[in-house]
Phi, psi and omega in degrees: 000123178235102184291135174272176180300317180296316179299316180298319178299319178294319179298318180295331179277339186297321182304322179293312181294316181293321180296323179296330180264358179078022184256007180248161175207171182291134178270178182294344180257008177090359180262178177285127180255124180232153176281133175229168180305121177085001180166221184224154175229136178236119180260121180234127178231148175229175178299340184239358186209147172242129178232137176237111181262122180254140177218158179280185184295339178268002180086006179277138181304143177257129179302137181253009181306128179086352179286144177222165177186181178223149175230140176258121183256130175250119181213127179060032179080001179247149175247146178218136176260128181240149177279144176247140180210157179300143176283151175087000000 
C-alpha cells in the first residue's frame, strides 16, 4: 500500500468521520484507529509531530518507504501546508 496525497488527505479526515459514526477506536500508538481500504490507519498527533501509522487487515505494519503526503495545519488563525514523509 503506497498512499498518494489524495489518499493521505482522506485518511487524515477519516478519524473525525468514523468517530462520529462510532467506527473508530484507540490504536496501539494511542491515536484513533480507523478501517481504510486494505487495512487500518492510525493518526497520532502531538504539539511537535504528526504520525500516520498504516497496518494491513491483520494489524501488521505496512512499509511506508516512498510514501508522501501533505497536511494542512491550522494554528493561531493561520494555515500552513507541510510535506509528510516516512520517518527514519
